[in-house]
C-alpha positions as semicolon CSV with decimal commas, in nm:
position;residue;x (nm);y (nm);z (nm)
1;X;-1,630;-1,818;-0,826
2;X;-1,669;-1,971;-0,467
3;X;-1,385;-1,953;-0,211
4;X;-1,317;-2,096;0,089
5;X;-1,330;-1,801;0,349
6;X;-1,280;-1,870;0,694
7;X;-1,454;-2,212;0,668
8;X;-1,729;-2,052;0,466
9;X;-1,814;-2,094;0,148
10;X;-1,819;-1,746;-0,027
11;X;-1,947;-1,636;-0,388
12;X;-1,722;-1,358;-0,585
13;X;-1,801;-1,230;-0,875
14;X;-1,511;-1,176;-1,081
15;X;-1,636;-0,932;-1,371
16;X;-1,705;-1,254;-1,650
17;X;-1,286;-1,287;-1,695
18;X;-1,088;-1,563;-1,485
19;X;-0,936;-1,519;-1,233
20;X;-0,546;-1,454;-1,282
21;X;-0,275;-1,449;-1,005
22;X;-0,058;-1,258;-1,250
23;X;-0,291;-0,957;-1,235
24;X;-0,335;-0,666;-0,985
25;X;-0,665;-0,713;-0,797
26;X;-0,950;-0,478;-0,729
27;X;-1,177;-0,564;-0,459
28;X;-1,492;-0,443;-0,462
29;X;-1,721;-0,421;-0,101
30;X;-2,086;-0,377;-0,070
31;X;-2,342;-0,238;0,176
32;X;-2,601;-0,299;0,345
33;X;-2,820;-0,474;0,190
34;X;-2,674;-0,508;-0,102
35;X;-2,467;-0,750;-0,277
36;X;-2,232;-0,775;-0,570
37;X;-2,439;-0,668;-0,846
38;X;-2,418;-0,276;-0,688
39;X;-2,077;-0,285;-0,865
40;X;-2,181;-0,463;-1,203
41;X;-2,026;-0,125;-1,449
42;X;-1,722;-0,088;-1,253
43;X;-1,665;-0,488;-1,204
44;X;-1,706;-0,537;-1,541
45;X;-1,502;-0,274;-1,670
46;X;-1,160;-0,347;-1,455
47;X;-1,193;-0,727;-1,541
48;X;-1,212;-0,671;-1,880
49;X;-0,909;-0,400;-1,885
50;X;-0,645;-0,621;-1,737
51;X;-0,733;-0,646;-1,353
52;X;-0,861;-0,918;-1,122
53;X;-1,191;-0,814;-0,971
54;X;-1,313;-0,999;-0,641
55;X;-1,679;-0,848;-0,569
56;X;-1,779;-1,061;-0,294
57;X;-2,155;-1,090;-0,105
58;X;-2,071;-1,098;0,216
59;X;-2,111;-1,362;0,437
60;X;-2,451;-1,471;0,509
61;X;-2,544;-1,269;0,225
62;X;-2,727;-1,389;-0,103
63;X;-2,443;-1,654;-0,255
64;X;-2,233;-1,687;0,027
65;X;-2,265;-1,876;0,387
66;X;-2,093;-1,856;0,683
67;X;-2,241;-1,543;0,942
68;X;-2,302;-1,210;0,878
69;X;-2,057;-0,987;1,034
70;X;-2,145;-0,876;1,351
71;X;-1,891;-0,569;1,360
72;X;-1,676;-0,373;1,122
73;X;-1,376;-0,501;1,237
74;X;-1,527;-0,841;1,211
75;X;-1,591;-0,757;0,822
76;X;-1,253;-0,612;0,800
77;X;-1,092;-0,992;0,937
78;X;-1,300;-1,173;0,630
79;X;-1,200;-0,911;0,362
80;X;-0,794;-1,014;0,460
81;X;-0,892;-1,339;0,484
82;X;-1,043;-1,387;0,113
83;X;-0,739;-1,211;0,042
84;X;-0,519;-1,513;0,180
85;X;-0,791;-1,751;0,009
86;X;-0,747;-1,606;-0,334
87;X;-0,364;-1,608;-0,287
88;X;-0,370;-1,202;-0,333
89;X;-0,064;-1,028;-0,140
90;X;-0,157;-0,691;-0,210
91;X;-0,504;-0,549;-0,375
92;X;-0,706;-0,219;-0,419
93;X;-1,008;-0,188;-0,171
94;X;-1,281;-0,022;-0,285
95;X;-1,621;0,037;-0,047
96;X;-1,951;0,182;-0,065
97;X;-2,099;0,308;0,258
98;X;-2,096;0,007;0,521
99;X;-1,834;-0,131;0,255
100;X;-1,612;0,192;0,285
101;X;-1,567;0,096;0,659
102;X;-1,442;-0,263;0,620
103;X;-1,205;-0,164;0,344
104;X;-1,095;0,144;0,600
105;X;-1,049;-0,082;0,856
106;X;-0,903;-0,408;0,650
107;X;-0,658;-0,133;0,528
108;X;-0,539;-0,015;0,876
109;X;-0,512;-0,355;0,964
110;X;-0,295;-0,522;0,701
111;X;-0,145;-0,170;0,546
112;X;0,120;-0,383;0,350
113;X;-0,148;-0,547;0,172
114;X;-0,342;-0,230;0,011
115;X;-0,220;-0,086;-0,302
116;X;-0,499;0,159;-0,298
117;X;-0,840;0,258;-0,089
118;X;-1,129;0,406;-0,238
119;X;-1,375;0,530;-0,010
120;X;-1,744;0,581;-0,173
121;X;-2,082;0,719;-0,007
122;X;-1,824;0,724;0,340
123;X;-1,824;0,919;0,671
124;X;-1,733;0,863;1,004
125;X;-1,875;0,846;1,247
126;X;-2,164;0,691;1,054
127;X;-2,453;0,703;1,257
128;X;-2,772;0,551;1,210
129;X;-3,108;0,776;1,358
130;X;-3,268;0,572;1,608
131;X;-3,585;0,551;1,448
132;X;-3,482;0,442;1,161
133;X;-3,215;0,162;1,358
134;X;-3,508;0,059;1,554
135;X;-3,756;0,029;1,211
136;X;-3,488;-0,188;1,063
137;X;-3,512;-0,405;1,340
138;X;-3,896;-0,445;1,380
139;X;-4,058;-0,320;1,047
140;X;-3,748;-0,386;0,766
141;X;-4,021;-0,304;0,504
142;X;-4,095;0,030;0,632
143;X;-3,662;0,104;0,703
144;X;-3,617;-0,008;0,380
145;X;-3,856;0,246;0,199
146;X;-3,713;0,498;0,411
147;X;-3,343;0,475;0,317
148;X;-3,460;0,446;-0,058
149;X;-3,617;0,755;-0,059
150;X;-3,324;0,916;0,146
151;X;-3,014;0,756;-0,073
152;X;-3,168;0,816;-0,419
153;X;-3,122;1,130;-0,602
154;X;-3,254;1,028;-0,941
155;X;-3,548;0,810;-1,081
156;X;-3,405;0,629;-1,358
157;X;-3,028;0,483;-1,429
158;X;-2,802;0,627;-1,714
159;X;-2,784;0,445;-2,015
160;X;-2,439;0,306;-1,918
161;X;-2,577;0,084;-1,593
162;X;-2,879;-0,160;-1,534
163;X;-2,993;-0,066;-1,856
164;X;-3,152;0,263;-2,017
165;X;-3,489;0,384;-1,825
166;X;-3,446;0,163;-1,563
167;X;-3,596;0,257;-1,217
168;X;-3,340;0,228;-0,989
169;X;-3,581;0,289;-0,644
170;X;-3,774;-0,006;-0,771
171;X;-3,410;-0,203;-0,844
172;X;-3,286;-0,097;-0,535
173;X;-3,574;-0,182;-0,329
174;X;-3,590;-0,552;-0,524
175;X;-3,205;-0,586;-0,468
176;X;-3,307;-0,489;-0,067
177;X;-3,610;-0,717;-0,011
178;X;-3,391;-1,040;-0,211
179;X;-3,069;-0,974;0,008
180;X;-3,315;-0,928;0,316
181;X;-3,472;-1,266;0,259
182;X;-3,143;-1,415;0,167
183;X;-3,081;-1,509;0,523
184;X;-3,390;-1,596;0,749
185;X;-3,128;-1,685;1,054
186;X;-3,031;-1,305;1,073
187;X;-3,144;-0,946;1,030
188;X;-2,915;-0,837;0,729
189;X;-3,035;-0,504;0,813
190;X;-3,021;-0,444;1,132
191;X;-2,718;-0,603;1,200
192;X;-2,568;-0,373;0,885
193;X;-2,674;-0,082;1,045
194;X;-2,595;-0,158;1,396
195;X;-2,250;-0,247;1,219
196;X;-2,210;0,105;1,089
197;X;-2,330;0,286;1,368
198;X;-2,126;0,089;1,647
199;X;-1,772;0,159;1,448
200;X;-1,586;0,458;1,644
201;X;-1,253;0,386;1,518
202;X;-1,227;0,518;1,204
203;X;-1,013;0,851;1,238
204;X;-0,743;0,584;1,465
205;X;-0,808;0,401;1,138
206;X;-0,692;0,638;0,903
207;X;-0,396;0,728;1,067
208;X;-0,267;0,362;1,004
209;X;-0,356;0,350;0,625
210;X;-0,057;0,410;0,447
211;X;-0,192;0,408;0,070
212;X;-0,310;0,662;-0,139
213;X;-0,709;0,706;-0,055
214;X;-1,022;0,842;-0,258
215;X;-1,296;0,975;-0,124
216;X;-1,585;0,942;-0,378
217;X;-1,862;1,140;-0,221
218;X;-2,225;1,237;-0,370
219;X;-2,278;1,616;-0,335
220;X;-2,681;1,529;-0,310
221;X;-2,597;1,218;-0,048
222;X;-2,827;1,238;0,194
223;X;-2,697;0,929;0,320
224;X;-2,344;1,017;0,372
225;X;-2,340;1,368;0,305
226;X;-1,984;1,494;0,201
227;X;-1,942;1,697;0,498
228;X;-1,951;1,341;0,726
229;X;-1,603;1,250;0,543
230;X;-1,441;1,513;0,679
231;X;-1,305;1,399;1,004
232;X;-1,130;1,137;0,725
233;X;-0,952;1,355;0,491
234;X;-0,810;1,530;0,773
235;X;-0,656;1,212;0,923
236;X;-0,565;1,039;0,516
237;X;-0,159;1,103;0,440
238;X;-0,232;1,089;0,060
239;X;-0,586;1,200;-0,056
240;X;-0,783;1,250;-0,337
241;X;-1,128;1,395;-0,277
242;X;-1,401;1,359;-0,576
243;X;-1,747;1,500;-0,545
244;X;-1,972;1,340;-0,780
245;X;-2,323;1,520;-0,886
246;X;-2,576;1,239;-0,759
247;X;-2,648;1,068;-0,440
248;X;-2,564;0,776;-0,175
249;X;-2,574;0,482;-0,479
250;X;-2,307;0,624;-0,709
251;X;-2,261;0,293;-0,862
252;X;-2,547;0,353;-1,042
253;X;-2,674;0,709;-1,043
254;X;-2,316;0,836;-1,145
255;X;-2,145;0,522;-1,288
256;X;-1,979;0,680;-1,577
257;X;-1,825;0,970;-1,313
258;X;-1,731;0,678;-1,029
259;X;-1,527;0,460;-1,310
260;X;-1,339;0,770;-1,430
261;X;-1,281;0,867;-1,079
262;X;-1,168;0,525;-1,026
263;X;-0,941;0,475;-1,334
264;X;-0,781;0,777;-1,278
265;X;-0,681;0,676;-0,931
266;X;-0,514;0,378;-0,960
267;X;-0,324;0,511;-1,260
268;X;-0,208;0,790;-1,115
């Protein structure tokens, strides 16, 4: 469905189920050069098990209009405005990579509006290697190749996501190219990486979070290794940590394990 958020048309995937204000709501926030589709298994499951699902394309990405957020703080303001547009007083936020920082900042800015906070593939600080940051600006295709080599720990998706035998590296490359091409005015790759690299208030933000927090981390994640989340874990008041066996793209590499972690977390 489409919502008017910050004077821009915003696409939100609802998992194939009509939005119902009477049900609890879960918001899935994607990372750099991704869109709503990376959450396909998890979003559809919750949508068909008594949850509202809002999986937006961030502003300026794919089906959503507006200007891409230049900072994590700007993106967090977008998430809170999205809740307003949907008429949602309180929601569970689930974010991956850059999306995890966005979810964290949103939960810190409006703690009373966040029921649960799930951080998937997170780290703080989320520094981007200078060479990779420069490549994302000057040679995005080279940078995309580098990122997919580092962030994948398997070549084929499990049967529960994308279809048996899907080549996840190729699928991720195709998605990155499609997202990058969706905005001809702004380099979404460089803008997203720079926002991650410059975000510095993660520990302060976590200290303001009041809800339970889930850390879902990949044991073989080379982009945001589990050790990178320690500073956030130390500041979290009520944290659960689950280390999944795959790499950075837990949604497609370890989809069932991530789904089970989310199910257990929100039902506790």
